[in-house]
N, C-alpha and C positions, 0 to 999 in steps of 0.2 A: 566513576567506572573502576571497578575491581581490576586488578591485574594478577596474573599468575604465571609462573614459568611452565613451559611444555611439559616438563618431567612430572610436576605436581597435576597438571590437566590429565596427563596420561594415566596416573595412578587413580585419580578421583573422577574421572570422565563422566560416568553416570549421575553420580551425586551432583556434580556441577551443572549438568544439564537439567536435571530435576529443579536445582535450586534457581536457575535461570527462568524456567517455566513457572514457578510459583511466584517469584518476586517480581519478574518481568524488568530485572536489572540485568545489564549486558556484562560480560566478562571479556577483557582483553587478554589473549594469550601471547607470551613473549618467549624469545629464544635468544639468550646472552643479553637480555635487557632491551632488545628490539622487538616492536610489535610485528607478529606474523598473522594473526587472525584475531576476529572479534566474534564472540557468540553472542548473538542477539535473540531475543524473543520472536517466534513467529507471529505474523500478523493473524488476527481470526479469520477462519475461512468465511467466506461469503456464502450467506444462506441461500440467496437467489440473486439473479441478475436483474430481476424486476427492481425498480427504482434505485439501482446502483448509482445514479448520476444526480439524485435528488438534492445533494448538496453542492453541485458544482454547475448546475444550469440555472437559467433565468429565462422567463417568458418576458420579452419586451413589448409586445404589443399582441393585438387580437390574433388568435390561431385558429378561428373558426371562420372569419369572414374571408373575402376574397383578396388576394394579395396585389390585384392589379395588372397582372401579367397579360390580360388580354384588352386592357384600355385603349390601345392603339390600333387593335385589328378592326377589320371592317367587317360588316355581318354577313356578308356572303364568303368571307375566308373561314368562318367557324363552321 
């Protein structure tokens, strides 16, 4: 990760932001040698919420058939 002093960042702020946007590489900003902030590229905007969990969910069984919640009920209770 590239590091730069606050004074250098202040002088070249727009150029540094554009560089991070183009290269997708973060920049650490320091003040007297200590890190005070990190400039990281923004995550791409989600185009639609539809399908947003497709990579994090898994269908474990039949999603169309009955789940068995009414197996112990009597016919007159339905």
